[in-house]
Backbone of each chain as nested JSON, in Angstrom:
{
  "chains": [
    {"id": "A", "residues": [
      {"number": 1, "name": "MET", "atoms": {"N": [147.917, 108.275, 139.391], "CA": [148.367, 109.136, 139.726], "C": [147.819, 108.711, 141.332]}},
      {"number": 2, "name": "ALA", "atoms": {"N": [148.562, 109.593, 142.098], "CA": [148.413, 110.36, 143.343], "C": [146.921, 110.056, 143.457]}},
      {"number": 3, "name": "ASP", "atoms": {"N": [146.31, 109.167, 144.852], "CA": [145.15, 109.637, 145.318], "C": [145.0, 110.834, 146.313]}},
      {"number": 4, "name": "THR", "atoms": {"N": [145.742, 111.115, 146.646], "CA": [145.372, 112.801, 147.851], "C": [146.774, 113.842, 147.182]}},
      {"number": 5, "name": "ILE", "atoms": {"N": [146.631, 114.722, 147.736], "CA": [147.826, 115.824, 147.443], "C": [148.787, 115.002, 148.023]}},
      {"number": 6, "name": "LYS", "atoms": {"N": [150.044, 115.65, 147.843], "CA": [150.958, 115.74, 148.831], "C": [151.888, 116.695, 149.535]}},
      {"number": 7, "name": "TRP", "atoms": {"N": [151.115, 116.669, 150.835], "CA": [151.575, 118.087, 151.271], "C": [152.658, 117.806, 151.844]}},
      {"number": 8, "name": "GLU", "atoms": {"N": [153.493, 118.866, 151.411], "CA": [154.475, 119.38, 152.362], "C": [154.543, 120.14, 153.962]}},
      {"number": 9, "name": "THR", "atoms": {"N": [155.139, 119.46, 154.44], "CA": [154.767, 120.722, 156.327], "C": [155.608, 121.811, 156.981]}},
      {"number": 10, "name": "SER", "atoms": {"N": [156.477, 121.794, 156.208], "CA": [157.211, 123.143, 155.952], "C": [158.209, 124.304, 154.766]}},
      {"number": 11, "name": "LEU", "atoms": {"N": [157.951, 125.093, 155.442], "CA": [158.287, 126.033, 154.356], "C": [159.748, 125.694, 153.707]}},
      {"number": 12, "name": "ASP", "atoms": {"N": [160.649, 124.998, 154.517], "CA": [161.692, 125.098, 153.607], "C": [162.18, 123.86, 153.118]}},
      {"number": 13, "name": "ALA", "atoms": {"N": [161.731, 122.86, 153.061], "CA": [160.917, 121.807, 152.502], "C": [160.38, 121.942, 150.885]}},
      {"number": 14, "name": "ALA", "atoms": {"N": [160.06, 122.944, 151.249], "CA": [158.544, 123.061, 149.969], "C": [159.188, 124.093, 149.063]}},
      {"number": 15, "name": "LEU", "atoms": {"N": [160.326, 125.036, 149.878], "CA": [161.394, 126.07, 149.084], "C": [162.617, 125.03, 148.53]}},
      {"number": 16, "name": "ALA", "atoms": {"N": [162.43, 124.165, 149.185], "CA": [163.778, 123.194, 148.563], "C": [163.403, 122.577, 147.047]}},
      {"number": 17, "name": "ARG", "atoms": {"N": [161.941, 121.625, 147.587], "CA": [161.811, 121.538, 146.297], "C": [161.121, 122.579, 144.917]}},
      {"number": 18, "name": "ALA", "atoms": {"N": [160.821, 123.607, 145.165], "CA": [159.99, 124.434, 144.181], "C": [161.34, 124.646, 143.105]}},
      {"number": 19, "name": "LYS", "atoms": {"N": [162.836, 124.831, 144.45], "CA": [164.019, 125.455, 143.348], "C": [164.49, 124.258, 142.51]}},
      {"number": 20, "name": "ALA", "atoms": {"N": [164.614, 122.598, 142.621], "CA": [164.405, 121.532, 142.148], "C": [163.852, 121.11, 141.045]}},
      {"number": 21, "name": "GLU", "atoms": {"N": [162.268, 121.899, 141.278], "CA": [161.238, 120.934, 140.195], "C": [160.983, 122.092, 139.719]}},
      {"number": 22, "name": "ASP", "atoms": {"N": [161.225, 123.484, 139.666], "CA": [161.216, 124.72, 139.308], "C": [159.122, 125.283, 138.861]}},
      {"number": 23, "name": "LYS", "atoms": {"N": [158.677, 125.024, 140.481], "CA": [157.579, 124.77, 140.298], "C": [156.934, 126.139, 141.25]}},
      {"number": 24, "name": "PRO", "atoms": {"N": [155.793, 126.772, 141.446], "CA": [155.485, 127.034, 142.085], "C": [155.0, 127.039, 143.48]}},
      {"number": 25, "name": "ILE", "atoms": {"N": [154.48, 127.156, 144.82], "CA": [154.435, 126.516, 145.852], "C": [152.824, 127.096, 146.002]}},
      {"number": 26, "name": "LEU", "atoms": {"N": [151.978, 126.64, 146.465], "CA": [150.598, 126.653, 146.671], "C": [150.171, 126.335, 148.611]}},
      {"number": 27, "name": "LEU", "atoms": {"N": [150.887, 127.327, 148.788], "CA": [150.506, 127.81, 150.526], "C": [149.113, 127.788, 150.988]}},
      {"number": 28, "name": "ASP", "atoms": {"N": [149.058, 126.733, 152.045], "CA": [147.727, 126.465, 152.206], "C": [147.458, 126.512, 154.063]}},
      {"number": 29, "name": "PHE", "atoms": {"N": [146.95, 128.025, 154.546], "CA": [146.723, 127.515, 156.185], "C": [145.816, 127.541, 156.47]}},
      {"number": 30, "name": "PHE", "atoms": {"N": [145.576, 126.331, 156.9], "CA": [144.295, 125.633, 157.257], "C": [143.773, 126.039, 158.973]}},
      {"number": 31, "name": "ASN", "atoms": {"N": [142.863, 125.405, 159.05], "CA": [142.031, 125.675, 160.915], "C": [142.114, 124.524, 160.756]}},
      {"number": 32, "name": "PRO", "atoms": {"N": [141.789, 123.221, 161.902], "CA": [141.746, 121.752, 161.63], "C": [140.807, 121.686, 163.045]}},
      {"number": 33, "name": "LEU", "atoms": {"N": [140.207, 122.634, 162.911], "CA": [138.993, 121.957, 163.527], "C": [137.597, 122.413, 162.994]}}
    ]},
    {"id": "B", "residues": [
      {"number": 1, "name": "MET", "atoms": {"N": [137.883, 122.862, 152.858], "CA": [138.976, 122.823, 151.733], "C": [138.861, 121.294, 151.379]}},
      {"number": 2, "name": "GLY", "atoms": {"N": [139.637, 120.871, 152.522], "CA": [139.741, 119.575, 153.322], "C": [138.937, 118.512, 152.836]}},
      {"number": 3, "name": "ALA", "atoms": {"N": [137.942, 119.16, 152.934], "CA": [136.218, 117.896, 153.076], "C": [135.907, 117.302, 151.362]}},
      {"number": 4, "name": "VAL", "atoms": {"N": [135.703, 118.471, 150.766], "CA": [135.124, 118.614, 149.393], "C": [136.308, 119.107, 147.888]}},
      {"number": 5, "name": "THR", "atoms": {"N": [136.94, 120.281, 148.178], "CA": [137.73, 120.861, 147.401], "C": [139.332, 119.703, 147.086]}},
      {"number": 6, "name": "TYR", "atoms": {"N": [139.935, 119.736, 148.723], "CA": [141.356, 119.166, 148.034], "C": [141.057, 118.084, 148.088]}},
      {"number": 7, "name": "PRO", "atoms": {"N": [140.301, 116.669, 147.922], "CA": [139.936, 115.035, 148.03], "C": [139.348, 115.289, 145.942]}},
      {"number": 8, "name": "ASN", "atoms": {"N": [139.08, 116.521, 145.416], "CA": [139.149, 116.233, 144.19], "C": [139.983, 115.742, 143.024]}},
      {"number": 9, "name": "PRO", "atoms": {"N": [139.441, 114.78, 141.992], "CA": [140.697, 114.089, 141.499], "C": [141.081, 115.19, 141.343]}},
      {"number": 10, "name": "LYS", "atoms": {"N": [140.771, 115.97, 140.178], "CA": [140.89, 117.039, 139.213], "C": [141.89, 117.936, 140.103]}},
      {"number": 11, "name": "VAL", "atoms": {"N": [142.05, 117.62, 141.305], "CA": [142.573, 119.212, 141.929], "C": [144.048, 118.58, 142.708]}},
      {"number": 12, "name": "ILE", "atoms": {"N": [143.421, 117.161, 142.94], "CA": [144.867, 116.805, 143.381], "C": [146.079, 116.478, 142.007]}},
      {"number": 13, "name": "LYS", "atoms": {"N": [145.38, 115.829, 140.691], "CA": [145.98, 115.792, 139.139], "C": [146.904, 117.592, 139.455]}},
      {"number": 14, "name": "PHE", "atoms": {"N": [145.908, 118.474, 139.358], "CA": [146.457, 119.862, 139.112], "C": [147.805, 120.122, 140.037]}},
      {"number": 15, "name": "VAL", "atoms": {"N": [147.312, 120.118, 141.977], "CA": [148.35, 120.563, 141.969], "C": [149.109, 119.43, 142.574]}},
      {"number": 16, "name": "ASN", "atoms": {"N": [149.343, 118.499, 142.345], "CA": [150.589, 117.314, 142.265], "C": [151.519, 117.211, 140.497]}},
      {"number": 17, "name": "GLU", "atoms": {"N": [150.633, 117.717, 140.134], "CA": [151.713, 117.952, 138.993], "C": [152.419, 119.575, 138.303]}},
      {"number": 18, "name": "ARG", "atoms": {"N": [151.426, 120.117, 139.14], "CA": [152.212, 121.592, 138.649], "C": [152.634, 122.767, 139.96]}},
      {"number": 19, "name": "MET", "atoms": {"N": [152.305, 122.523, 141.161], "CA": [152.568, 122.693, 142.249], "C": [153.862, 121.873, 143.495]}},
      {"number": 20, "name": "ILE", "atoms": {"N": [154.143, 122.667, 144.163], "CA": [154.677, 122.569, 145.186], "C": [153.999, 122.725, 146.556]}},
      {"number": 21, "name": "PRO", "atoms": {"N": [152.869, 121.996, 146.986], "CA": [151.867, 121.64, 147.712], "C": [152.301, 121.697, 149.847]}},
      {"number": 22, "name": "LEU", "atoms": {"N": [151.997, 122.658, 150.124], "CA": [152.226, 123.656, 151.827], "C": [150.922, 123.911, 152.277]}},
      {"number": 23, "name": "GLN", "atoms": {"N": [150.887, 122.913, 153.473], "CA": [149.721, 123.111, 154.399], "C": [150.027, 123.164, 155.468]}},
      {"number": 24, "name": "VAL", "atoms": {"N": [149.859, 124.259, 156.582], "CA": [150.86, 124.675, 158.19], "C": [149.69, 125.161, 158.642]}},
      {"number": 25, "name": "ARG", "atoms": {"N": [148.972, 124.678, 159.98], "CA": [147.893, 125.406, 161.005], "C": [148.118, 127.009, 160.253]}},
      {"number": 26, "name": "PHE", "atoms": {"N": [146.763, 127.892, 160.915], "CA": [146.611, 128.849, 160.406], "C": [147.797, 129.719, 161.91]}},
      {"number": 27, "name": "ASP", "atoms": {"N": [148.264, 129.295, 162.835], "CA": [148.556, 129.81, 164.208], "C": [150.057, 129.335, 163.798]}},
      {"number": 28, "name": "ALA", "atoms": {"N": [150.95, 128.606, 162.964], "CA": [152.212, 127.96, 163.104], "C": [152.523, 129.317, 163.104]}},
      {"number": 29, "name": "GLN", "atoms": {"N": [153.876, 129.219, 163.625], "CA": [154.803, 130.277, 163.602], "C": [155.934, 130.187, 162.751]}},
      {"number": 30, "name": "PRO", "atoms": {"N": [156.945, 131.435, 162.384], "CA": [156.917, 132.727, 162.319], "C": [155.868, 132.498, 161.107]}},
      {"number": 31, "name": "ILE", "atoms": {"N": [155.012, 131.154, 160.419], "CA": [155.247, 131.791, 159.059], "C": [154.039, 132.366, 158.674]}},
      {"number": 32, "name": "SER", "atoms": {"N": [152.553, 131.775, 160.102], "CA": [151.584, 132.383, 160.072], "C": [151.697, 134.615, 160.466]}},
      {"number": 33, "name": "THR", "atoms": {"N": [152.657, 134.58, 161.42], "CA": [153.024, 135.928, 161.106], "C": [153.35, 136.36, 159.83]}},
      {"number": 34, "name": "ASP", "atoms": {"N": [154.407, 135.838, 159.577], "CA": [154.771, 136.276, 158.407], "C": [154.298, 137.013, 157.012]}},
      {"number": 35, "name": "PHE", "atoms": {"N": [152.951, 135.887, 156.978], "CA": [152.197, 136.371, 155.672], "C": [151.039, 136.519, 155.885]}},
      {"number": 36, "name": "LYS", "atoms": {"N": [150.833, 137.884, 157.592], "CA": [149.874, 138.296, 158.105], "C": [148.268, 137.192, 157.617]}},
      {"number": 37, "name": "VAL", "atoms": {"N": [148.581, 136.323, 158.511], "CA": [147.072, 135.221, 157.935], "C": [146.256, 135.862, 159.677]}},
      {"number": 38, "name": "LYS", "atoms": {"N": [145.318, 135.9, 158.893], "CA": [144.181, 136.583, 159.682], "C": [142.988, 135.241, 160.038]}},
      {"number": 39, "name": "TRP", "atoms": {"N": [142.94, 134.408, 159.234], "CA": [141.347, 133.192, 158.206], "C": [141.836, 132.67, 157.706]}},
      {"number": 40, "name": "THR", "atoms": {"N": [140.847, 131.656, 158.002], "CA": [140.705, 130.339, 156.722], "C": [139.993, 129.936, 156.107]}},
      {"number": 41, "name": "PRO", "atoms": {"N": [139.87, 129.375, 155.114], "CA": [141.532, 129.36, 154.413], "C": [142.079, 130.098, 153.764]}},
      {"number": 42, "name": "THR", "atoms": {"N": [143.595, 130.669, 154.136], "CA": [144.256, 131.243, 152.948], "C": [145.167, 131.027, 152.562]}},
      {"number": 43, "name": "ILE", "atoms": {"N": [144.751, 130.891, 151.357], "CA": [145.666, 130.194, 149.722], "C": [146.308, 130.996, 149.538]}},
      {"number": 44, "name": "ILE", "atoms": {"N": [147.869, 130.625, 149.113], "CA": [148.783, 132.034, 148.844], "C": [149.506, 131.202, 147.449]}},
      {"number": 45, "name": "THR", "atoms": {"N": [149.923, 132.163, 146.928], "CA": [151.187, 131.635, 145.81], "C": [152.456, 132.291, 145.679]}},
      {"number": 46, "name": "LEU", "atoms": {"N": [153.012, 130.744, 145.844], "CA": [154.798, 131.806, 146.217], "C": [155.533, 130.812, 144.862]}},
      {"number": 47, "name": "ASP", "atoms": {"N": [156.552, 131.887, 145.231], "CA": [157.381, 130.859, 144.143], "C": [158.733, 130.788, 144.282]}},
      {"number": 48, "name": "SER", "atoms": {"N": [159.275, 130.233, 144.092], "CA": [160.715, 129.282, 144.543], "C": [161.582, 129.948, 145.584]}},
      {"number": 49, "name": "ARG", "atoms": {"N": [161.494, 131.582, 145.353], "CA": [161.766, 132.404, 146.457], "C": [161.471, 132.432, 148.08]}},
      {"number": 50, "name": "GLY", "atoms": {"N": [159.987, 132.241, 148.101], "CA": [158.852, 132.208, 148.855], "C": [158.115, 133.997, 148.684]}},
      {"number": 51, "name": "GLU", "atoms": {"N": [158.439, 134.689, 147.662], "CA": [157.258, 135.834, 146.957], "C": [156.225, 135.32, 146.788]}},
      {"number": 52, "name": "GLU", "atoms": {"N": [155.82, 135.962, 147.938], "CA": [154.061, 136.37, 147.558], "C": [153.615, 136.538, 146.035]}},
      {"number": 53, "name": "HIS", "atoms": {"N": [152.689, 135.874, 144.863], "CA": [152.343, 136.612, 144.059], "C": [150.967, 136.817, 144.162]}},
      {"number": 54, "name": "HIS", "atoms": {"N": [150.141, 135.457, 144.697], "CA": [148.398, 136.133, 144.797], "C": [147.669, 134.91, 145.593]}},
      {"number": 55, "name": "ARG", "atoms": {"N": [146.747, 135.596, 146.28], "CA": [146.446, 135.242, 147.539], "C": [144.371, 135.487, 147.801]}},
      {"number": 56, "name": "THR", "atoms": {"N": [143.942, 134.067, 148.355], "CA": [142.722, 134.261, 148.719], "C": [142.429, 133.716, 149.518]}},
      {"number": 57, "name": "VAL", "atoms": {"N": [141.244, 134.671, 149.6], "CA": [140.713, 133.722, 151.72], "C": [139.229, 133.299, 151.324]}},
      {"number": 58, "name": "GLY", "atoms": {"N": [139.13, 132.359, 152.303], "CA": [137.584, 131.54, 151.639], "C": [138.124, 130.94, 150.95]}},
      {"number": 59, "name": "PHE", "atoms": {"N": [137.074, 129.451, 150.98], "CA": [136.173, 128.56, 150.359], "C": [136.228, 128.437, 149.385]}},
      {"number": 60, "name": "LEU", "atoms": {"N": [137.072, 127.583, 148.326], "CA": [137.146, 127.761, 146.853], "C": [136.405, 126.333, 146.534]}},
      {"number": 61, "name": "ALA", "atoms": {"N": [135.434, 126.086, 145.348], "CA": [135.055, 124.431, 145.477], "C": [136.244, 124.305, 143.872]}},
      {"number": 62, "name": "PRO", "atoms": {"N": [136.495, 122.995, 143.745], "CA": [137.637, 122.75, 142.854], "C": [137.069, 123.234, 141.88]}},
      {"number": 63, "name": "GLU", "atoms": {"N": [136.278, 123.229, 141.065], "CA": [135.866, 124.641, 140.292], "C": [135.723, 125.871, 139.708]}},
      {"number": 64, "name": "GLU", "atoms": {"N": [136.626, 126.5, 141.524], "CA": [137.013, 127.374, 141.421], "C": [138.358, 127.207, 141.942]}},
      {"number": 65, "name": "LEU", "atoms": {"N": [138.897, 126.922, 142.464], "CA": [140.24, 126.373, 142.82], "C": [141.221, 126.84, 141.432]}},
      {"number": 66, "name": "ILE", "atoms": {"N": [141.463, 125.603, 140.732], "CA": [142.177, 125.317, 139.84], "C": [142.227, 126.522, 138.835]}},
      {"number": 67, "name": "PRO", "atoms": {"N": [141.212, 127.38, 138.726], "CA": [141.415, 128.303, 137.71], "C": [141.822, 129.541, 138.438]}},
      {"number": 68, "name": "SER", "atoms": {"N": [142.137, 129.692, 140.106], "CA": [142.543, 130.355, 140.713], "C": [143.963, 130.148, 141.325]}},
      {"number": 69, "name": "LEU", "atoms": {"N": [144.284, 128.887, 141.125], "CA": [145.238, 128.625, 141.107], "C": [146.997, 129.299, 140.067]}},
      {"number": 70, "name": "LEU", "atoms": {"N": [146.17, 128.805, 138.718], "CA": [146.343, 129.171, 137.402], "C": [146.824, 130.625, 137.625]}},
      {"number": 71, "name": "LEU", "atoms": {"N": [145.236, 131.226, 137.949], "CA": [146.034, 132.444, 138.107], "C": [147.392, 133.478, 139.175]}},
      {"number": 72, "name": "GLY", "atoms": {"N": [147.956, 132.386, 139.935], "CA": [148.159, 132.858, 140.529], "C": [150.001, 132.511, 140.126]}},
      {"number": 73, "name": "ILE", "atoms": {"N": [150.002, 131.651, 138.668], "CA": [150.771, 131.329, 138.462], "C": [151.271, 131.669, 137.415]}},
      {"number": 74, "name": "ALA", "atoms": {"N": [150.226, 132.292, 136.301], "CA": [150.678, 133.747, 136.13], "C": [150.954, 134.573, 136.257]}},
      {"number": 75, "name": "LYS", "atoms": {"N": [149.936, 135.357, 137.138], "CA": [150.972, 136.697, 138.328], "C": [152.406, 136.156, 138.343]}},
      {"number": 76, "name": "MET", "atoms": {"N": [153.002, 134.919, 138.892], "CA": [153.773, 135.026, 139.75], "C": [154.668, 135.03, 138.009]}},
      {"number": 77, "name": "TYR", "atoms": {"N": [154.387, 134.872, 137.208], "CA": [155.403, 134.629, 135.911], "C": [155.226, 135.918, 135.525]}},
      {"number": 78, "name": "PHE", "atoms": {"N": [154.147, 136.53, 135.375], "CA": [154.041, 138.112, 135.431], "C": [155.245, 139.068, 135.973]}},
      {"number": 79, "name": "ASP", "atoms": {"N": [154.824, 138.986, 137.581], "CA": [155.783, 139.35, 138.144], "C": [157.372, 139.66, 137.759]}},
      {"number": 80, "name": "ALA", "atoms": {"N": [157.754, 138.629, 137.056], "CA": [158.988, 137.909, 136.679], "C": [158.951, 138.575, 135.205]}},
      {"number": 81, "name": "ASP", "atoms": {"N": [158.153, 139.192, 134.624], "CA": [158.264, 139.559, 132.921], "C": [158.908, 138.596, 131.777]}},
      {"number": 82, "name": "LYS", "atoms": {"N": [157.517, 137.36, 132.567], "CA": [158.056, 136.616, 131.64], "C": [156.975, 136.083, 131.401]}},
      {"number": 83, "name": "PHE", "atoms": {"N": [155.913, 136.663, 130.131], "CA": [154.968, 136.915, 129.886], "C": [154.547, 136.227, 129.03]}},
      {"number": 84, "name": "ASN", "atoms": {"N": [155.19, 135.361, 127.951], "CA": [154.802, 134.359, 127.643], "C": [154.258, 132.794, 128.29]}},
      {"number": 85, "name": "ASP", "atoms": {"N": [154.98, 132.48, 129.555], "CA": [154.808, 132.188, 130.641], "C": [152.921, 132.124, 130.795]}},
      {"number": 86, "name": "ALA", "atoms": {"N": [153.383, 133.292, 130.838], "CA": [151.906, 134.251, 132.026], "C": [150.616, 133.393, 131.064]}},
      {"number": 87, "name": "LEU", "atoms": {"N": [150.851, 133.883, 130.187], "CA": [149.735, 133.94, 128.868], "C": [149.922, 132.547, 128.514]}},
      {"number": 88, "name": "ALA", "atoms": {"N": [150.345, 131.666, 128.325], "CA": [150.311, 130.073, 128.535], "C": [148.83, 129.831, 129.733]}},
      {"number": 89, "name": "ASN", "atoms": {"N": [149.638, 129.976, 130.606], "CA": [148.387, 129.544, 131.775], "C": [147.063, 130.055, 131.826]}},
      {"number": 90, "name": "LEU", "atoms": {"N": [147.66, 131.622, 131.297], "CA": [146.115, 132.124, 131.287], "C": [144.814, 131.99, 130.331]}},
      {"number": 91, "name": "ASN", "atoms": {"N": [145.837, 131.366, 129.143], "CA": [144.772, 130.758, 127.867], "C": [143.851, 129.472, 128.495]}},
      {"number": 92, "name": "GLN", "atoms": {"N": [145.121, 128.552, 129.432], "CA": [144.624, 127.862, 129.589], "C": [143.495, 127.68, 131.014]}},
      {"number": 93, "name": "LEU", "atoms": {"N": [143.945, 128.78, 132.316], "CA": [142.547, 128.722, 132.733], "C": [140.938, 129.614, 131.841]}},
      {"number": 94, "name": "LEU", "atoms": {"N": [141.481, 130.262, 130.621], "CA": [140.377, 131.34, 129.756], "C": [139.539, 130.398, 128.515]}},
      {"number": 95, "name": "SER", "atoms": {"N": [140.689, 128.942, 128.155], "CA": [139.83, 128.192, 127.621], "C": [138.779, 126.981, 128.421]}},
      {"number": 96, "name": "GLU", "atoms": {"N": [139.775, 126.498, 129.661], "CA": [139.407, 125.545, 130.464], "C": [138.005, 125.89, 131.374]}},
      {"number": 97, "name": "TYR", "atoms": {"N": [138.307, 127.328, 132.134], "CA": [137.763, 127.378, 132.836], "C": [136.831, 128.744, 133.055]}},
      {"number": 98, "name": "PRO", "atoms": {"N": [136.374, 129.338, 131.275], "CA": [135.698, 130.817, 131.515], "C": [134.816, 130.947, 131.786]}},
      {"number": 99, "name": "GLU", "atoms": {"N": [133.996, 129.795, 132.618], "CA": [133.269, 130.951, 133.682], "C": [133.476, 130.835, 135.097]}},
      {"number": 100, "name": "SER", "atoms": {"N": [134.555, 130.997, 135.134], "CA": [134.72, 131.153, 136.59], "C": [134.932, 132.481, 137.298]}},
      {"number": 101, "name": "ASP", "atoms": {"N": [135.29, 132.262, 138.343], "CA": [135.046, 134.059, 139.134], "C": [137.016, 134.317, 139.149]}},
      {"number": 102, "name": "ALA", "atoms": {"N": [137.761, 133.774, 138.23], "CA": [139.193, 134.116, 138.052], "C": [139.198, 134.734, 136.663]}},
      {"number": 103, "name": "SER", "atoms": {"N": [138.002, 134.29, 135.472], "CA": [138.163, 134.428, 134.829], "C": [138.797, 136.286, 133.902]}},
      {"number": 104, "name": "SER", "atoms": {"N": [137.395, 137.164, 134.89], "CA": [137.571, 138.399, 134.92], "C": [138.63, 139.589, 134.459]}},
      {"number": 105, "name": "GLU", "atoms": {"N": [139.497, 138.796, 136.11], "CA": [141.186, 139.196, 135.965], "C": [141.799, 138.441, 134.977]}},
      {"number": 106, "name": "ALA", "atoms": {"N": [141.624, 137.098, 135.041], "CA": [142.389, 136.47, 133.119], "C": [142.249, 137.319, 132.432]}},
      {"number": 107, "name": "ILE", "atoms": {"N": [141.342, 138.176, 132.004], "CA": [141.078, 138.88, 130.97], "C": [142.073, 140.13, 130.894]}},
      {"number": 108, "name": "TYR", "atoms": {"N": [141.817, 140.758, 131.849], "CA": [142.544, 141.76, 131.992], "C": [144.217, 141.56, 132.133]}},
      {"number": 109, "name": "LEU", "atoms": {"N": [144.758, 140.985, 133.621], "CA": [146.157, 140.53, 132.719], "C": [146.403, 139.487, 131.504]}},
      {"number": 110, "name": "ARG", "atoms": {"N": [145.438, 139.301, 130.247], "CA": [146.109, 138.455, 129.046], "C": [146.063, 139.812, 128.448]}},
      {"number": 111, "name": "GLY", "atoms": {"N": [145.177, 140.427, 128.592], "CA": [145.45, 141.996, 127.641], "C": [146.983, 142.72, 128.174]}},
      {"number": 112, "name": "VAL", "atoms": {"N": [147.452, 142.88, 129.551], "CA": [148.257, 143.667, 129.649], "C": [149.395, 142.898, 129.451]}},
      {"number": 113, "name": "CYS", "atoms": {"N": [149.837, 140.894, 129.573], "CA": [150.699, 140.746, 129.089], "C": [151.23, 140.652, 127.404]}},
      {"number": 114, "name": "LEU", "atoms": {"N": [149.905, 140.97, 127.011], "CA": [149.476, 141.322, 125.401], "C": [150.686, 142.262, 124.814]}},
      {"number": 115, "name": "TYR", "atoms": {"N": [150.37, 143.218, 125.744], "CA": [150.614, 144.402, 125.448], "C": [152.105, 145.288, 126.232]}},
      {"number": 116, "name": "LYS", "atoms": {"N": [152.471, 144.777, 126.875], "CA": [153.638, 144.372, 127.14], "C": [154.963, 143.988, 126.762]}},
      {"number": 117, "name": "SER", "atoms": {"N": [154.195, 142.914, 126.113], "CA": [155.674, 141.705, 125.114], "C": [155.193, 142.555, 123.822]}},
      {"number": 118, "name": "THR", "atoms": {"N": [154.821, 143.429, 123.547], "CA": [154.84, 143.704, 122.128], "C": [154.16, 144.868, 121.924]}},
      {"number": 119, "name": "HIS", "atoms": {"N": [154.574, 145.964, 122.794], "CA": [153.584, 147.48, 123.203], "C": [152.725, 147.25, 122.096]}},
      {"number": 120, "name": "ASP", "atoms": {"N": [151.48, 146.676, 121.206], "CA": [150.404, 146.848, 121.294], "C": [149.689, 147.269, 121.693]}},
      {"number": 121, "name": "ALA", "atoms": {"N": [148.907, 148.058, 122.062], "CA": [147.423, 148.897, 122.61], "C": [146.217, 147.796, 122.731]}},
      {"number": 122, "name": "LYS", "atoms": {"N": [146.08, 146.946, 121.377], "CA": [145.286, 146.949, 121.317], "C": [144.97, 145.315, 122.009]}},
      {"number": 123, "name": "PRO", "atoms": {"N": [145.431, 144.728, 122.191], "CA": [144.661, 143.822, 122.838], "C": [144.31, 144.268, 124.534]}},
      {"number": 124, "name": "LEU", "atoms": {"N": [144.691, 145.889, 125.155], "CA": [144.218, 146.42, 125.997], "C": [142.685, 146.366, 125.478]}},
      {"number": 125, "name": "LYS", "atoms": {"N": [143.044, 147.061, 124.393], "CA": [141.116, 147.622, 123.929], "C": [140.714, 146.2, 123.999]}},
      {"number": 126, "name": "GLU", "atoms": {"N": [141.13, 145.462, 123.483], "CA": [140.301, 144.027, 123.737], "C": [139.534, 143.054, 124.316]}},
      {"number": 127, "name": "ALA", "atoms": {"N": [140.558, 143.398, 125.085], "CA": [140.45, 143.269, 127.351], "C": [139.421, 143.36, 127.362]}},
      {"number": 128, "name": "TYR", "atoms": {"N": [139.197, 145.031, 127.028], "CA": [138.152, 146.342, 128.051], "C": [137.179, 145.917, 127.256]}},
      {"number": 129, "name": "GLU", "atoms": {"N": [136.382, 145.108, 125.749], "CA": [135.062, 144.981, 125.187], "C": [135.121, 143.738, 125.111]}},
      {"number": 130, "name": "LYS", "atoms": {"N": [135.996, 143.204, 125.751], "CA": [135.378, 141.126, 125.998], "C": [134.669, 141.532, 127.387]}},
      {"number": 131, "name": "LEU", "atoms": {"N": [135.763, 142.092, 128.387], "CA": [135.166, 142.509, 129.565], "C": [133.531, 142.855, 129.549]}},
      {"number": 132, "name": "ASN", "atoms": {"N": [133.693, 144.149, 129.168], "CA": [132.739, 144.944, 129.17], "C": [131.235, 144.185, 128.53]}},
      {"number": 133, "name": "ALA", "atoms": {"N": [131.756, 143.268, 127.331], "CA": [130.463, 142.537, 126.87], "C": [130.259, 141.408, 128.034]}},
      {"number": 134, "name": "SER", "atoms": {"N": [130.725, 141.199, 128.337], "CA": [130.733, 139.3, 129.118], "C": [129.81, 140.403, 130.892]}},
      {"number": 135, "name": "ASP", "atoms": {"N": [130.758, 141.205, 131.207], "CA": [129.932, 141.624, 133.263], "C": [130.392, 143.32, 132.901]}},
      {"number": 136, "name": "PRO", "atoms": {"N": [129.3, 144.468, 132.191], "CA": [129.427, 145.433, 132.053], "C": [129.665, 145.687, 133.742]}},
      {"number": 137, "name": "LYS", "atoms": {"N": [129.49, 145.834, 134.659], "CA": [129.355, 146.289, 135.936], "C": [130.529, 145.615, 136.993]}},
      {"number": 138, "name": "GLY", "atoms": {"N": [130.825, 144.946, 136.37], "CA": [132.165, 144.233, 136.78], "C": [133.333, 144.788, 137.483]}},
      {"number": 139, "name": "GLU", "atoms": {"N": [134.223, 144.16, 138.398], "CA": [135.688, 144.977, 138.868], "C": [136.475, 145.533, 138.049]}},
      {"number": 140, "name": "TRP", "atoms": {"N": [136.729, 144.314, 137.146], "CA": [137.764, 144.4, 136.216], "C": [137.646, 144.996, 134.68]}},
      {"number": 141, "name": "THR", "atoms": {"N": [135.987, 145.016, 134.077], "CA": [135.566, 145.588, 133.492], "C": [136.021, 147.405, 133.523]}},
      {"number": 142, "name": "LYS", "atoms": {"N": [135.563, 147.834, 135.062], "CA": [135.987, 149.223, 135.734], "C": [137.369, 149.588, 135.255]}},
      {"number": 143, "name": "ARG", "atoms": {"N": [138.161, 148.449, 135.683], "CA": [139.782, 149.118, 135.859], "C": [139.867, 148.602, 134.333]}},
      {"number": 144, "name": "ALA", "atoms": {"N": [139.703, 148.147, 133.749], "CA": [139.909, 148.339, 132.01], "C": [139.538, 149.404, 131.623]}},
      {"number": 145, "name": "TYR", "atoms": {"N": [138.206, 150.63, 132.145], "CA": [137.443, 151.509, 131.374], "C": [138.064, 152.115, 130.414]}},
      {"number": 146, "name": "PRO", "atoms": {"N": [139.586, 152.78, 131.231], "CA": [140.235, 153.692, 130.33], "C": [140.827, 152.811, 128.736]}},
      {"number": 147, "name": "TYR", "atoms": {"N": [140.899, 151.612, 128.692], "CA": [141.643, 151.093, 127.397], "C": [140.512, 151.521, 125.979]}},
      {"number": 148, "name": "ARG", "atoms": {"N": [138.978, 151.382, 126.297], "CA": [138.598, 151.677, 125.665], "C": [138.785, 152.892, 124.497]}},
      {"number": 149, "name": "LEU", "atoms": {"N": [139.643, 153.767, 124.932], "CA": [139.773, 155.145, 124.3], "C": [140.867, 154.252, 123.341]}},
      {"number": 150, "name": "LEU", "atoms": {"N": [141.347, 153.413, 123.457], "CA": [142.526, 152.924, 122.548], "C": [142.378, 152.524, 121.13]}}
    ]}
  ]
}
C-alpha cells in the first residue's frame, strides 16, 4: 500500500485518469501557509 | 488536513483506491475562480466530466472525511440515476461510519434512492422514522418530516 496520497496537480490529468479508471475525483483546495 | 487527515493510513488507502486525488492551491487559476473557492480546505467530489456533486468547507478528521467522500460518491451516482451504485456507497457509509456527521444525509438519500428505484414509498417513511429516532431535531429529520404521513 502507498504511504501517501498520490495527488495529481492538474485538472486535465485528473480528468483523464478519472475517465480511464472510471473513478470520481477528490478535488482539494488547500492553503500552503 | 495535510498534517492529520491525509497521512492517516485508512484515508490513504481509501483515496488511492476509490478516487483520483487532485490537490491545488486555493488561489490557483482559473480553477479556483471556476469552482468559486472562498475558504480552505474546500473539498469537492467531481465526476469524470468535471461536474461537481458534493462539497465541504472546513477541516474533517479521518473518521469524518471517508464518510463524507462516500456520500459524495453516492451523490454522483444518484445524480446520474445510478441508484444501485449510490446505494452501495450509502450502505458502506452507514455500516462502517454510522456515527459520522454524514450519516443523517446518507439515511435520507438512501430512502430517496430506494423510492426512486422501486417507486415504493415505504423506504421514505422508514428513513424519516430512523432519522427521528436518532436525531429528532436534526436538519435531515426536518427535511424528511413530510414522509411520516406516507
